[in-house]
N, CA and C atoms of all chains as a GROMACS GRO file, in nm:
protein
  603
    1UNK      N    1   7.022   1.382  -4.938
    1UNK     CA    2   6.965   1.249  -4.926
    1UNK      C    3   7.053   1.159  -4.839
    2UNK      N    4   7.183   1.175  -4.846
    2UNK     CA    5   7.272   1.083  -4.775
    2UNK      C    6   7.257   1.092  -4.624
    3UNK      N    7   7.195   1.200  -4.576
    3UNK     CA    8   7.178   1.216  -4.432
    3UNK      C    9   7.031   1.215  -4.393
    4UNK      N   10   6.949   1.153  -4.476
    4UNK     CA   11   6.804   1.158  -4.454
    4UNK      C   12   6.755   1.049  -4.361
    5UNK      N   13   6.843   0.963  -4.315
    5UNK     CA   14   6.800   0.852  -4.233
    5UNK      C   15   6.839   0.877  -4.088
    6UNK      N   16   6.742   0.869  -4.000
    6UNK     CA   17   6.767   0.893  -3.858
    6UNK      C   18   6.712   0.775  -3.778
    7UNK      N   19   6.745   0.771  -3.649
    7UNK     CA   20   6.701   0.661  -3.567
    7UNK      C   21   6.659   0.709  -3.429
    8UNK      N   22   6.536   0.679  -3.389
    8UNK     CA   23   6.491   0.705  -3.253
    8UNK      C   24   6.427   0.577  -3.200
    9UNK      N   25   6.418   0.566  -3.067
    9UNK     CA   26   6.361   0.447  -3.006
    9UNK      C   27   6.209   0.444  -3.020
   10UNK      N   28   6.156   0.331  -3.065
   10UNK     CA   29   6.011   0.315  -3.079
   10UNK      C   30   5.966   0.206  -2.981
   11UNK      N   31   5.892   0.246  -2.876
   11UNK     CA   32   5.851   0.149  -2.775
   11UNK      C   33   5.780   0.028  -2.836
   12UNK      N   34   5.801  -0.088  -2.778
   12UNK     CA   35   5.744  -0.216  -2.819
   12UNK      C   36   5.803  -0.261  -2.952
   13UNK      N   37   5.790  -0.179  -3.054
   13UNK     CA   38   5.839  -0.218  -3.186
   13UNK      C   39   5.987  -0.251  -3.184
   14UNK      N   40   6.063  -0.174  -3.108
   14UNK     CA   41   6.208  -0.195  -3.104
   14UNK      C   42   6.252  -0.291  -2.994
   15UNK      N   43   6.156  -0.347  -2.922
   15UNK     CA   44   6.192  -0.427  -2.804
   15UNK      C   45   6.215  -0.575  -2.834
   16UNK      N   46   6.202  -0.616  -2.956
   16UNK     CA   47   6.232  -0.755  -2.993
   16UNK      C   48   6.328  -0.754  -3.112
   17UNK      N   49   6.423  -0.846  -3.114
   17UNK     CA   50   6.521  -0.845  -3.222
   17UNK      C   51   6.467  -0.898  -3.354
   18UNK      N   52   6.352  -0.964  -3.347
   18UNK     CA   53   6.301  -1.030  -3.468
   18UNK      C   54   6.153  -1.061  -3.449
   19UNK      N   55   6.077  -1.045  -3.553
   19UNK     CA   56   5.940  -1.096  -3.553
   19UNK      C   57   5.898  -1.122  -3.698
   20UNK      N   58   5.804  -1.213  -3.714
   20UNK     CA   59   5.758  -1.243  -3.849
   20UNK      C   60   5.610  -1.278  -3.844
   21UNK      N   61   5.546  -1.264  -3.957
   21UNK     CA   62   5.402  -1.287  -3.966
   21UNK      C   63   5.370  -1.360  -4.097
   22UNK      N   64   5.276  -1.453  -4.087
   22UNK     CA   65   5.239  -1.528  -4.208
   22UNK      C   66   5.172  -1.440  -4.311
   23UNK      N   67   5.096  -1.343  -4.263
   23UNK     CA   68   5.026  -1.254  -4.357
   23UNK      C   69   5.044  -1.109  -4.313
   24UNK      N   70   5.028  -1.019  -4.408
   24UNK     CA   71   5.035  -0.876  -4.375
   24UNK      C   72   4.920  -0.838  -4.282
   25UNK      N   73   4.806  -0.906  -4.300
   25UNK     CA   74   4.692  -0.877  -4.212
   25UNK      C   75   4.727  -0.910  -4.066
   26UNK      N   76   4.800  -1.019  -4.045
   26UNK     CA   77   4.842  -1.054  -3.910
   26UNK      C   78   4.934  -0.945  -3.853
   27UNK      N   79   5.024  -0.896  -3.936
   27UNK     CA   80   5.116  -0.791  -3.891
   27UNK      C   81   5.039  -0.663  -3.857
   28UNK      N   82   4.946  -0.626  -3.942
   28UNK     CA   83   4.868  -0.505  -3.917
   28UNK      C   84   4.786  -0.520  -3.788
   29UNK      N   85   4.732  -0.638  -3.766
   29UNK     CA   86   4.654  -0.661  -3.643
   29UNK      C   87   4.744  -0.650  -3.520
   30UNK      N   88   4.864  -0.708  -3.532
   30UNK     CA   89   4.958  -0.702  -3.419
   30UNK      C   90   4.993  -0.555  -3.388
   31UNK      N   91   5.020  -0.479  -3.491
   31UNK     CA   92   5.052  -0.337  -3.470
   31UNK      C   93   4.936  -0.265  -3.402
   32UNK      N   94   4.815  -0.294  -3.451
   32UNK     CA   95   4.697  -0.227  -3.397
   32UNK      C   96   4.680  -0.256  -3.248
   33UNK      N   97   4.706  -0.380  -3.210
   33UNK     CA   98   4.680  -0.422  -3.072
   33UNK      C   99   4.794  -0.391  -2.977
   34UNK      N  100   4.915  -0.380  -3.028
   34UNK     CA  101   5.031  -0.376  -2.937
   34UNK      C  102   5.110  -0.246  -2.936
   35UNK      N  103   5.100  -0.167  -3.039
   35UNK     CA  104   5.187  -0.049  -3.046
   35UNK      C  105   5.114   0.076  -2.996
   36UNK      N  106   5.188   0.167  -2.935
   36UNK     CA  107   5.126   0.293  -2.894
   36UNK      C  108   5.068   0.366  -3.015
   37UNK      N  109   4.953   0.427  -2.995
   37UNK     CA  110   4.886   0.496  -3.106
   37UNK      C  111   4.976   0.600  -3.172
   38UNK      N  112   5.054   0.668  -3.088
   38UNK     CA  113   5.131   0.781  -3.142
   38UNK      C  114   5.240   0.738  -3.240
   39UNK      N  115   5.272   0.607  -3.244
   39UNK     CA  116   5.368   0.563  -3.344
   39UNK      C  117   5.308   0.566  -3.485
   40UNK      N  118   5.176   0.561  -3.492
   40UNK     CA  119   5.111   0.577  -3.622
   40UNK      C  120   5.095   0.450  -3.702
   41UNK      N  121   5.114   0.334  -3.639
   41UNK     CA  122   5.103   0.208  -3.713
   41UNK      C  123   4.962   0.152  -3.715
   42UNK      N  124   4.872   0.215  -3.642
   42UNK     CA  125   4.734   0.168  -3.640
   42UNK      C  126   4.660   0.208  -3.766
   43UNK      N  127   4.567   0.123  -3.807
   43UNK     CA  128   4.487   0.153  -3.926
   43UNK      C  129   4.388   0.266  -3.895
   44UNK      N  130   4.363   0.346  -3.993
   44UNK     CA  131   4.266   0.454  -3.976
   44UNK      C  132   4.138   0.423  -4.052
   45UNK      N  133   4.142   0.317  -4.135
   45UNK     CA  134   4.022   0.279  -4.211
   45UNK      C  135   3.987   0.135  -4.183
   46UNK      N  136   6.870  -0.204  -2.948
   46UNK     CA  137   6.820  -0.131  -3.065
   46UNK      C  138   6.932  -0.119  -3.168
   47UNK      N  139   6.899  -0.150  -3.291
   47UNK     CA  140   6.998  -0.139  -3.397
   47UNK      C  141   7.033   0.007  -3.422
   48UNK      N  142   7.145   0.027  -3.489
   48UNK     CA  143   7.184   0.162  -3.522
   48UNK      C  144   7.095   0.220  -3.629
   49UNK      N  145   7.116   0.347  -3.656
   49UNK     CA  146   7.031   0.412  -3.756
   49UNK      C  147   7.063   0.356  -3.894
   50UNK      N  148   6.967   0.369  -3.981
   50UNK     CA  149   6.986   0.328  -4.120
   50UNK      C  150   7.028   0.449  -4.200
   51UNK      N  151   7.133   0.436  -4.278
   51UNK     CA  152   7.176   0.552  -4.356
   51UNK      C  153   7.204   0.512  -4.501
   52UNK      N  154   7.237   0.614  -4.579
   52UNK     CA  155   7.254   0.594  -4.723
   52UNK      C  156   7.363   0.492  -4.753
   53UNK      N  157   7.472   0.499  -4.675
   53UNK     CA  158   7.582   0.404  -4.698
   53UNK      C  159   7.534   0.261  -4.681
   54UNK      N  160   7.440   0.242  -4.588
   54UNK     CA  161   7.390   0.106  -4.566
   54UNK      C  162   7.296   0.064  -4.680
   55UNK      N  163   7.227   0.160  -4.738
   55UNK     CA  164   7.149   0.127  -4.857
   55UNK      C  165   7.243   0.077  -4.966
   56UNK      N  166   7.359   0.138  -4.976
   56UNK     CA  167   7.456   0.092  -5.076
   56UNK      C  168   7.507  -0.048  -5.040
   57UNK      N  169   7.525  -0.074  -4.911
   57UNK     CA  170   7.568  -0.209  -4.869
   57UNK      C  171   7.464  -0.313  -4.906
   58UNK      N  172   7.336  -0.277  -4.888
   58UNK     CA  173   7.229  -0.368  -4.929
   58UNK      C  174   7.240  -0.395  -5.079
   59UNK      N  175   7.257  -0.288  -5.155
   59UNK     CA  176   7.264  -0.302  -5.301
   59UNK      C  177   7.376  -0.399  -5.340
   60UNK      N  178   7.492  -0.382  -5.279
   60UNK     CA  179   7.608  -0.465  -5.313
   60UNK      C  180   7.585  -0.610  -5.270
   61UNK      N  181   7.540  -0.628  -5.145
   61UNK     CA  182   7.523  -0.765  -5.093
   61UNK      C  183   7.414  -0.840  -5.169
   62UNK      N  184   7.304  -0.772  -5.196
   62UNK     CA  185   7.193  -0.840  -5.264
   62UNK      C  186   7.231  -0.871  -5.410
   63UNK      N  187   7.312  -0.785  -5.471
   63UNK     CA  188   7.358  -0.814  -5.607
   63UNK      C  189   7.453  -0.934  -5.605
   64UNK      N  190   7.538  -0.939  -5.504
   64UNK     CA  191   7.636  -1.049  -5.494
   64UNK      C  192   7.565  -1.184  -5.485
   65UNK      N  193   7.450  -1.186  -5.418
   65UNK     CA  194   7.377  -1.311  -5.400
   65UNK      C  195   7.259  -1.323  -5.498
   66UNK      N  196   7.261  -1.236  -5.600
   66UNK     CA  197   7.158  -1.243  -5.706
   66UNK      C  198   7.016  -1.242  -5.652
   67UNK      N  199   6.991  -1.155  -5.555
   67UNK     CA  200   6.857  -1.147  -5.497
   67UNK      C  201   6.773  -1.050  -5.579
   68UNK      N  202   6.652  -1.091  -5.608
   68UNK     CA  203   6.556  -1.001  -5.676
   68UNK      C  204   6.474  -0.933  -5.567
   69UNK      N  205   6.487  -0.801  -5.561
   69UNK     CA  206   6.421  -0.724  -5.455
   69UNK      C  207   6.402  -0.582  -5.505
   70UNK      N  208   6.321  -0.509  -5.431
   70UNK     CA  209   6.299  -0.367  -5.460
   70UNK      C  210   6.293  -0.290  -5.328
   71UNK      N  211   6.352  -0.174  -5.325
   71UNK     CA  212   6.325  -0.084  -5.212
   71UNK      C  213   6.181  -0.037  -5.225
   72UNK      N  214   6.112  -0.036  -5.112
   72UNK     CA  215   5.973   0.006  -5.112
   72UNK      C  216   5.954   0.094  -4.989
   73UNK      N  217   5.836   0.151  -4.974
   73UNK     CA  218   5.809   0.235  -4.857
   73UNK      C  219   5.887   0.365  -4.863
   74UNK      N  220   5.900   0.425  -4.747
   74UNK     CA  221   5.962   0.556  -4.745
   74UNK      C  222   6.110   0.549  -4.782
   75UNK      N  223   6.177   0.439  -4.747
   75UNK     CA  224   6.318   0.428  -4.785
   75UNK      C  225   6.331   0.431  -4.937
   76UNK      N  226   6.237   0.368  -5.006
   76UNK     CA  227   6.239   0.374  -5.152
   76UNK      C  228   6.215   0.514  -5.202
   77UNK      N  229   6.117   0.581  -5.142
   77UNK     CA  230   6.087   0.718  -5.185
   77UNK      C  231   6.206   0.811  -5.162
   78UNK      N  232   6.272   0.795  -5.048
   78UNK     CA  233   6.388   0.880  -5.018
   78UNK      C  234   6.499   0.858  -5.122
   79UNK      N  235   6.518   0.733  -5.163
   79UNK     CA  236   6.620   0.705  -5.264
   79UNK      C  237   6.586   0.772  -5.397
   80UNK      N  238   6.457   0.798  -5.419
   80UNK     CA  239   6.416   0.866  -5.542
   80UNK      C  240   6.423   1.018  -5.529
   81UNK      N  241   6.455   1.065  -5.407
   81UNK     CA  242   6.469   1.208  -5.388
   81UNK      C  243   6.365   1.272  -5.299
   82UNK      N  244   6.276   1.191  -5.243
   82UNK     CA  245   6.172   1.243  -5.154
   82UNK      C  246   6.238   1.294  -5.025
   83UNK      N  247   6.217   1.422  -4.992
   83UNK     CA  248   6.288   1.478  -4.878
   83UNK      C  249   6.220   1.448  -4.746
   84UNK      N  250   6.258   1.338  -4.684
   84UNK     CA  251   6.200   1.299  -4.556
   84UNK      C  252   6.300   1.209  -4.485
   85UNK      N  253   6.259   1.159  -4.370
   85UNK     CA  254   6.347   1.070  -4.295
   85UNK      C  255   6.279   0.934  -4.278
   86UNK      N  256   6.360   0.833  -4.256
   86UNK     CA  257   6.306   0.701  -4.226
   86UNK      C  258   6.399   0.632  -4.128
   87UNK      N  259   6.345   0.535  -4.057
   87UNK     CA  260   6.425   0.470  -3.953
   87UNK      C  261   6.465   0.328  -3.990
   88UNK      N  262   6.421   0.284  -4.105
   88UNK     CA  263   6.458   0.148  -4.144
   88UNK      C  264   6.455   0.138  -4.295
   89UNK      N  265   6.492   0.021  -4.343
   89UNK     CA  266   6.481  -0.006  -4.486
   89UNK      C  267   6.371  -0.109  -4.506
   90UNK      N  268   6.290  -0.087  -4.608
   90UNK     CA  269   6.183  -0.181  -4.642
   90UNK      C  270   6.215  -0.240  -4.778
   91UNK      N  271   6.226  -0.371  -4.782
   91UNK     CA  272   6.258  -0.438  -4.908
   91UNK      C  273   6.146  -0.533  -4.948
   92UNK      N  274   6.100  -0.519  -5.071
   92UNK     CA  275   6.003  -0.610  -5.130
   92UNK      C  276   6.085  -0.718  -5.200
   93UNK      N  277   6.078  -0.840  -5.148
   93UNK     CA  278   6.163  -0.949  -5.198
   93UNK      C  279   6.076  -1.048  -5.274
   94UNK      N  280   6.123  -1.088  -5.390
   94UNK     CA  281   6.049  -1.188  -5.467
   94UNK      C  282   6.044  -1.319  -5.390
   95UNK      N  283   5.924  -1.376  -5.385
   95UNK     CA  284   5.905  -1.497  -5.306
   95UNK      C  285   5.938  -1.621  -5.389
   96UNK      N  286   6.052  -1.682  -5.359
   96UNK     CA  287   6.088  -1.813  -5.416
   96UNK      C  288   6.197  -1.869  -5.326
   97UNK      N  289   6.207  -2.001  -5.325
   97UNK     CA  290   6.306  -2.064  -5.238
   97UNK      C  291   6.448  -2.019  -5.275
   98UNK      N  292   6.474  -2.013  -5.404
   98UNK     CA  293   6.608  -1.974  -5.449
   98UNK      C  294   6.639  -1.830  -5.411
   99UNK      N  295   6.542  -1.743  -5.433
   99UNK     CA  296   6.564  -1.602  -5.399
   99UNK      C  297   6.575  -1.585  -5.247
  100UNK      N  298   6.495  -1.662  -5.174
  100UNK     CA  299   6.503  -1.656  -5.028
  100UNK      C  300   6.640  -1.701  -4.978
  101UNK      N  301   6.693  -1.805  -5.042
  101UNK     CA  302   6.826  -1.853  -5.002
  101UNK      C  303   6.930  -1.745  -5.028
  102UNK      N  304   6.920  -1.679  -5.142
  102UNK     CA  305   7.012  -1.569  -5.170
  102UNK      C  306   6.998  -1.456  -5.069
  103UNK      N  307   6.873  -1.430  -5.032
  103UNK     CA  308   6.845  -1.324  -4.935
  103UNK      C  309   6.911  -1.357  -4.800
  104UNK      N  310   6.903  -1.482  -4.760
  104UNK     CA  311   6.968  -1.525  -4.635
  104UNK      C  312   7.119  -1.500  -4.643
  105UNK      N  313   7.179  -1.537  -4.754
  105UNK     CA  314   7.323  -1.515  -4.769
  105UNK      C  315   7.359  -1.368  -4.763
  106UNK      N  316   7.279  -1.287  -4.830
  106UNK     CA  317   7.306  -1.143  -4.832
  106UNK      C  318   7.290  -1.083  -4.692
  107UNK      N  319   7.188  -1.127  -4.621
  107UNK     CA  320   7.166  -1.072  -4.486
  107UNK      C  321   7.280  -1.111  -4.394
  108UNK      N  322   7.327  -1.234  -4.405
  108UNK     CA  323   7.441  -1.276  -4.323
  108UNK      C  324   7.565  -1.193  -4.357
  109UNK      N  325   7.584  -1.168  -4.484
  109UNK     CA  326   7.699  -1.088  -4.527
  109UNK      C  327   7.690  -0.945  -4.473
  110UNK      N  328   7.568  -0.898  -4.456
  110UNK     CA  329   7.549  -0.762  -4.404
  110UNK      C  330   7.566  -0.756  -4.252
  111UNK      N  331   7.566  -0.872  -4.187
  111UNK     CA  332   7.586  -0.874  -4.042
  111UNK      C  333   7.462  -0.904  -3.960
  112UNK      N  334   7.355  -0.949  -4.025
  112UNK     CA  335   7.235  -0.987  -3.951
  112UNK      C  336   7.254  -1.126  -3.890
  113UNK      N  337   7.206  -1.141  -3.767
  113UNK     CA  338   7.213  -1.270  -3.698
  113UNK      C  339   7.084  -1.346  -3.727
  114UNK      N  340   7.096  -1.456  -3.793
  114UNK     CA  341   6.976  -1.532  -3.832
  114UNK      C  342   6.982  -1.672  -3.773
  115UNK      N  343   6.876  -1.709  -3.703
  115UNK     CA  344   6.866  -1.846  -3.655
  115UNK      C  345   6.824  -1.935  -3.772
  116UNK      N  346   6.834  -2.066  -3.752
  116UNK     CA  347   6.790  -2.157  -3.859
  116UNK      C  348   6.642  -2.139  -3.887
  117UNK      N  349   6.565  -2.114  -3.781
  117UNK     CA  350   6.420  -2.094  -3.799
  117UNK      C  351   6.393  -1.969  -3.882
  118UNK      N  352   6.469  -1.864  -3.852
  118UNK     CA  353   6.451  -1.739  -3.928
  118UNK      C  354   6.489  -1.760  -4.074
  119UNK      N  355   6.600  -1.828  -4.095
  119UNK     CA  356   6.642  -1.855  -4.233
  119UNK      C  357   6.532  -1.929  -4.309
  120UNK      N  358   6.471  -2.025  -4.243
  120UNK     CA  359   6.366  -2.104  -4.308
  120UNK      C  360   6.246  -2.016  -4.342
  121UNK      N  361   6.214  -1.925  -4.250
  121UNK     CA  362   6.100  -1.837  -4.275
  121UNK      C  363   6.128  -1.744  -4.394
  122UNK      N  364   6.251  -1.702  -4.406
  122UNK     CA  365   6.287  -1.615  -4.520
  122UNK      C  366   6.286  -1.695  -4.650
  123UNK      N  367   6.340  -1.817  -4.644
  123UNK     CA  368   6.338  -1.901  -4.764
  123UNK      C  369   6.194  -1.930  -4.807
  124UNK      N  370   6.108  -1.951  -4.706
  124UNK     CA  371   5.968  -1.980  -4.734
  124UNK      C  372   5.894  -1.856  -4.781
  125UNK      N  373   5.945  -1.739  -4.742
  125UNK     CA  374   5.881  -1.615  -4.783
  125UNK      C  375   5.756  -1.584  -4.704
  126UNK      N  376   5.768  -1.585  -4.569
  126UNK     CA  377   5.654  -1.536  -4.491
  126UNK      C  378   5.622  -1.394  -4.536
  127UNK      N  379   5.498  -1.356  -4.527
  127UNK     CA  380   5.460  -1.226  -4.585
  127UNK      C  381   5.542  -1.110  -4.528
  128UNK      N  382   5.577  -1.119  -4.400
  128UNK     CA  383   5.646  -1.006  -4.339
  128UNK      C  384   5.748  -1.055  -4.236
  129UNK      N  385   5.872  -1.013  -4.253
  129UNK     CA  386   5.979  -1.048  -4.160
  129UNK      C  387   6.049  -0.919  -4.119
  130UNK      N  388   6.055  -0.898  -3.988
  130UNK     CA  389   6.112  -0.773  -3.936
  130UNK      C  390   6.240  -0.804  -3.859
  131UNK      N  391   6.351  -0.750  -3.904
  131UNK     CA  392   6.481  -0.779  -3.844
  131UNK      C  393   6.533  -0.655  -3.771
  132UNK      N  394   6.562  -0.674  -3.643
  132UNK     CA  395   6.619  -0.565  -3.564
  132UNK      C  396   6.744  -0.616  -3.493
  133UNK      N  397   6.805  -0.717  -3.552
  133UNK     CA  398   6.922  -0.778  -3.489
  133UNK      C  399   7.044  -0.769  -3.579
  134UNK      N  400   7.051  -0.661  -3.653
  134UNK     CA  401   7.164  -0.641  -3.743
  134UNK      C  402   7.215  -0.499  -3.732
  135UNK      N  403   7.290  -0.456  -3.830
  135UNK     CA  404   7.351  -0.322  -3.825
  135UNK      C  405   7.248  -0.209  -3.841
  136UNK      N  406   7.129  -0.242  -3.889
  136UNK     CA  407   7.021  -0.144  -3.901
  136UNK      C  408   6.891  -0.223  -3.907
  137UNK      N  409   6.779  -0.153  -3.888
  137UNK     CA  410   6.649  -0.220  -3.891
  137UNK      C  411   6.608  -0.246  -4.036
  138UNK      N  412   6.553  -0.364  -4.058
  138UNK     CA  413   6.519  -0.403  -4.194
  138UNK      C  414   6.387  -0.481  -4.194
  139UNK      N  415   6.294  -0.438  -4.278
  139UNK     CA  416   6.169  -0.511  -4.297
  139UNK      C  417   6.174  -0.580  -4.433
  140UNK      N  418   6.154  -0.711  -4.432
  140UNK     CA  419   6.141  -0.786  -4.557
  140UNK      C  420   5.993  -0.810  -4.581
  141UNK      N  421   5.945  -0.762  -4.694
  141UNK     CA  422   5.803  -0.774  -4.726
  141UNK      C  423   5.790  -0.859  -4.852
  142UNK      N  424   5.722  -0.970  -4.838
  142UNK     CA  425   5.709  -1.061  -4.952
  142UNK      C  426   5.574  -1.043  -5.023
  143UNK      N  427   5.482  -0.973  -4.958
  143UNK     CA  428   5.349  -0.952  -5.019
  143UNK      C  429   5.293  -0.819  -4.970
  144UNK      N  430   5.351  -0.708  -5.016
  144UNK     CA  431   5.304  -0.579  -4.966
  144UNK      C  432   5.159  -0.551  -5.001
  145UNK      N  433   5.094  -0.480  -4.912
  145UNK     CA  434   4.956  -0.438  -4.939
  145UNK      C  435   4.952  -0.356  -5.068
  146UNK      N  436   4.847  -0.375  -5.145
  146UNK     CA  437   4.820  -0.287  -5.258
  146UNK      C  438   4.898  -0.312  -5.384
  147UNK      N  439   4.986  -0.413  -5.385
  147UNK     CA  440   5.065  -0.442  -5.505
  147UNK      C  441   5.032  -0.584  -5.551
  148UNK      N  442   4.996  -0.594  -5.678
  148UNK     CA  443   4.944  -0.719  -5.732
  148UNK      C  444   5.044  -0.834  -5.721
  149UNK      N  445   5.167  -0.808  -5.759
  149UNK     CA  446   5.267  -0.915  -5.758
  149UNK      C  447   5.406  -0.852  -5.768
  150UNK      N  448   5.507  -0.934  -5.736
  150UNK     CA  449   5.644  -0.885  -5.752
  150UNK      C  450   5.672  -0.858  -5.900
  151UNK      N  451   5.622  -0.947  -5.986
  151UNK     CA  452   5.649  -0.931  -6.129
  151UNK      C  453   5.600  -0.796  -6.180
  152UNK      N  454   5.482  -0.756  -6.135
  152UNK     CA  455   5.427  -0.627  -6.179
  152UNK      C  456   5.512  -0.512  -6.124
  153UNK      N  457   5.547  -0.520  -5.997
  153UNK     CA  458   5.628  -0.414  -5.937
  153UNK      C  459   5.766  -0.408  -6.003
  154UNK      N  460   5.821  -0.524  -6.038
  154UNK     CA  461   5.954  -0.529  -6.102
  154UNK      C  462   5.946  -0.461  -6.239
  155UNK      N  463   5.838  -0.488  -6.311
  155UNK     CA  464   5.820  -0.427  -6.442
  155UNK      C  465   5.811  -0.274  -6.430
  156UNK      N  466   5.749  -0.228  -6.323
  156UNK     CA  467   5.730  -0.083  -6.302
  156UNK      C  468   5.850  -0.015  -6.238
  157UNK      N  469   5.950  -0.090  -6.197
  157UNK     CA  470   6.055  -0.038  -6.109
  157UNK      C  471   6.133   0.078  -6.171
  158UNK      N  472   6.198   0.149  -6.082
  158UNK     CA  473   6.287   0.259  -6.122
  158UNK      C  474   6.427   0.222  -6.075
  159UNK      N  475   6.524   0.235  -6.164
  159UNK     CA  476   6.662   0.216  -6.124
  159UNK      C  477   6.725   0.353  -6.104
  160UNK      N  478   6.769   0.380  -5.982
  160UNK     CA  479   6.831   0.508  -5.955
  160UNK      C  480   6.963   0.484  -5.882
  161UNK      N  481   7.070   0.531  -5.940
  161UNK     CA  482   7.204   0.510  -5.885
  161UNK      C  483   7.229   0.363  -5.854
  162UNK      N  484   7.172   0.276  -5.935
  162UNK     CA  485   7.191   0.132  -5.917
  162UNK      C  486   7.098   0.069  -5.816
  163UNK      N  487   7.013   0.150  -5.753
  163UNK     CA  488   6.916   0.095  -5.657
  163UNK      C  489   6.789   0.056  -5.732
  164UNK      N  490   6.742  -0.068  -5.714
  164UNK     CA  491   6.612  -0.104  -5.770
  164UNK      C  492   6.502  -0.057  -5.674
  165UNK      N  493   6.416   0.031  -5.721
  165UNK     CA  494   6.318   0.095  -5.634
  165UNK      C  495   6.179   0.080  -5.694
  166UNK      N  496   6.081   0.053  -5.611
  166UNK     CA  497   5.943   0.050  -5.659
  166UNK      C  498   5.906   0.186  -5.718
  167UNK      N  499   5.828   0.183  -5.821
  167UNK     CA  500   5.779   0.307  -5.881
  167UNK      C  501   5.700   0.385  -5.774
  168UNK      N  502   5.709   0.518  -5.775
  168UNK     CA  503   5.633   0.596  -5.677
  168UNK      C  504   5.485   0.564  -5.674
  169UNK      N  505   5.428   0.530  -5.790
  169UNK     CA  506   5.286   0.492  -5.790
  169UNK      C  507   5.262   0.367  -5.705
  170UNK      N  508   5.356   0.273  -5.713
  170UNK     CA  509   5.341   0.150  -5.633
  170UNK      C  510   5.364   0.179  -5.484
  171UNK      N  511   5.460   0.266  -5.454
  171UNK     CA  512   5.482   0.303  -5.313
  171UNK      C  513   5.355   0.366  -5.257
  172UNK      N  514   5.295   0.452  -5.336
  172UNK     CA  515   5.172   0.520  -5.291
  172UNK      C  516   5.058   0.420  -5.277
  173UNK      N  517   5.045   0.332  -5.377
  173UNK     CA  518   4.938   0.231  -5.370
  173UNK      C  519   4.953   0.145  -5.244
  174UNK      N  520   5.075   0.110  -5.212
  174UNK     CA  521   5.096   0.025  -5.095
  174UNK      C  522   5.062   0.099  -4.967
  175UNK      N  523   5.095   0.227  -4.961
  175UNK     CA  524   5.061   0.304  -4.840
  175UNK      C  525   4.911   0.329  -4.831
  176UNK      N  526   4.848   0.351  -4.946
  176UNK     CA  527   4.702   0.368  -4.946
  176UNK      C  528   4.634   0.242  -4.892
  177UNK      N  529   4.683   0.127  -4.938
  177UNK     CA  530   4.621   0.001  -4.896
  177UNK      C  531   4.650  -0.028  -4.748
  178UNK      N  532   4.768   0.009  -4.701
  178UNK     CA  533   4.802  -0.016  -4.560
  178UNK      C  534   4.712   0.068  -4.469
  179UNK      N  535   4.690   0.192  -4.507
  179UNK     CA  536   4.594   0.276  -4.436
  179UNK      C  537   4.632   0.308  -4.292
  180UNK      N  538   4.760   0.306  -4.261
  180UNK     CA  539   4.802   0.340  -4.124
  180UNK      C  540   4.801   0.492  -4.106
  181UNK      N  541   4.793   0.534  -3.982
  181UNK     CA  542   4.790   0.678  -3.956
  181UNK      C  543   4.914   0.745  -4.014
  182UNK      N  544   5.030   0.683  -4.000
  182UNK     CA  545   5.153   0.745  -4.051
  182UNK      C  546   5.152   0.752  -4.204
  183UNK      N  547   5.085   0.657  -4.267
  183UNK     CA  548   5.075   0.661  -4.413
  183UNK      C  549   4.980   0.772  -4.457
  184UNK      N  550   4.868   0.781  -4.388
  184UNK     CA  551   4.770   0.885  -4.424
  184UNK      C  552   4.833   1.023  -4.411
  185UNK      N  553   4.919   1.039  -4.309
  185UNK     CA  554   4.986   1.168  -4.291
  185UNK      C  555   5.079   1.200  -4.407
  186UNK      N  556   5.149   1.098  -4.455
  186UNK     CA  557   5.253   1.125  -4.555
  186UNK      C  558   5.202   1.123  -4.699
  187UNK      N  559   5.083   1.066  -4.722
  187UNK     CA  560   5.037   1.048  -4.860
  187UNK      C  561   5.021   1.178  -4.940
  188UNK      N  562   4.963   1.283  -4.884
  188UNK     CA  563   4.949   1.404  -4.967
  188UNK      C  564   5.084   1.455  -5.021
  189UNK      N  565   5.184   1.452  -4.936
  189UNK     CA  566   5.315   1.502  -4.982
  189UNK      C  567   5.381   1.402  -5.076
  190UNK      N  568   5.361   1.272  -5.050
  190UNK     CA  569   5.416   1.172  -5.142
  190UNK      C  570   5.355   1.185  -5.281
  191UNK      N  571   5.224   1.211  -5.285
  191UNK     CA  572   5.158   1.226  -5.416
  191UNK      C  573   5.213   1.350  -5.487
  192UNK      N  574   5.232   1.456  -5.413
  192UNK     CA  575   5.286   1.578  -5.474
  192UNK      C  576   5.428   1.554  -5.524
  193UNK      N  577   5.507   1.480  -5.444
  193UNK     CA  578   5.643   1.446  -5.488
  193UNK      C  579   5.639   1.361  -5.614
  194UNK      N  580   5.548   1.262  -5.617
  194UNK     CA  581   5.535   1.175  -5.734
  194UNK      C  582   5.507   1.258  -5.860
  195UNK      N  583   5.417   1.355  -5.846
  195UNK     CA  584   5.383   1.438  -5.963
  195UNK      C  585   5.504   1.520  -6.007
  196UNK      N  586   5.577   1.574  -5.912
  196UNK     CA  587   5.699   1.651  -5.945
  196UNK      C  588   5.802   1.560  -6.010
  197UNK      N  589   5.822   1.442  -5.952
  197UNK     CA  590   5.920   1.345  -6.001
  197UNK      C  591   5.889   1.305  -6.145
  198UNK      N  592   5.761   1.282  -6.173
  198UNK     CA  593   5.721   1.245  -6.309
  198UNK      C  594   5.746   1.359  -6.407
  199UNK      N  595   5.720   1.480  -6.363
  199UNK     CA  596   5.737   1.596  -6.451
  199UNK      C  597   5.884   1.619  -6.486
  200UNK      N  598   5.974   1.573  -6.399
  200UNK     CA  599   6.117   1.593  -6.422
  200UNK      C  600   6.177   1.489  -6.514
  201UNK      N  601   6.103   1.381  -6.541
  201UNK     CA  602   6.160   1.271  -6.619
  201UNK      C  603   6.139   1.288  -6.768
   0.00000   0.00000   0.00000
């Protein structure tokens, strides 16, 4: 477990030092619209 | 890009948040990994109780951990915006004040699991939150998370 954490670069997501959202829905929408599909942050339902 | 998140940093979170009396829970995959789920994660996800006092403690703890916080960011944390994502510290950290699929912090706190001193959301709550989020990465991991939850329960 102590070595279970790894780090790779995630385009767009890692390109800002800080972001915040008033609601989780706003965050989910931002992910859907801005992140590459292959990162897996887009909703499937 | 911040450095990788590792177990030692989870311990640093535990110490700093205890020092500032912050009420929080590890949630998401970082929480599951702390319970023994064999997978990897790139950040820590913390479910923080939303209150001005707890937010103020959270700000102090984050500063102690080495996160750079502007006054505006501090205010947002004190106010408890639903989601705050920090990538300007020693590791990536998501502060979640209202995770999908979980009724309230009080309910999650009541259900929590303490493991090696880490306050962690119950696996059922981690699963509920991922089910409600419905992201592709969550859908991929849910079958194995559910199987882990069943194994974890059988061992207790």
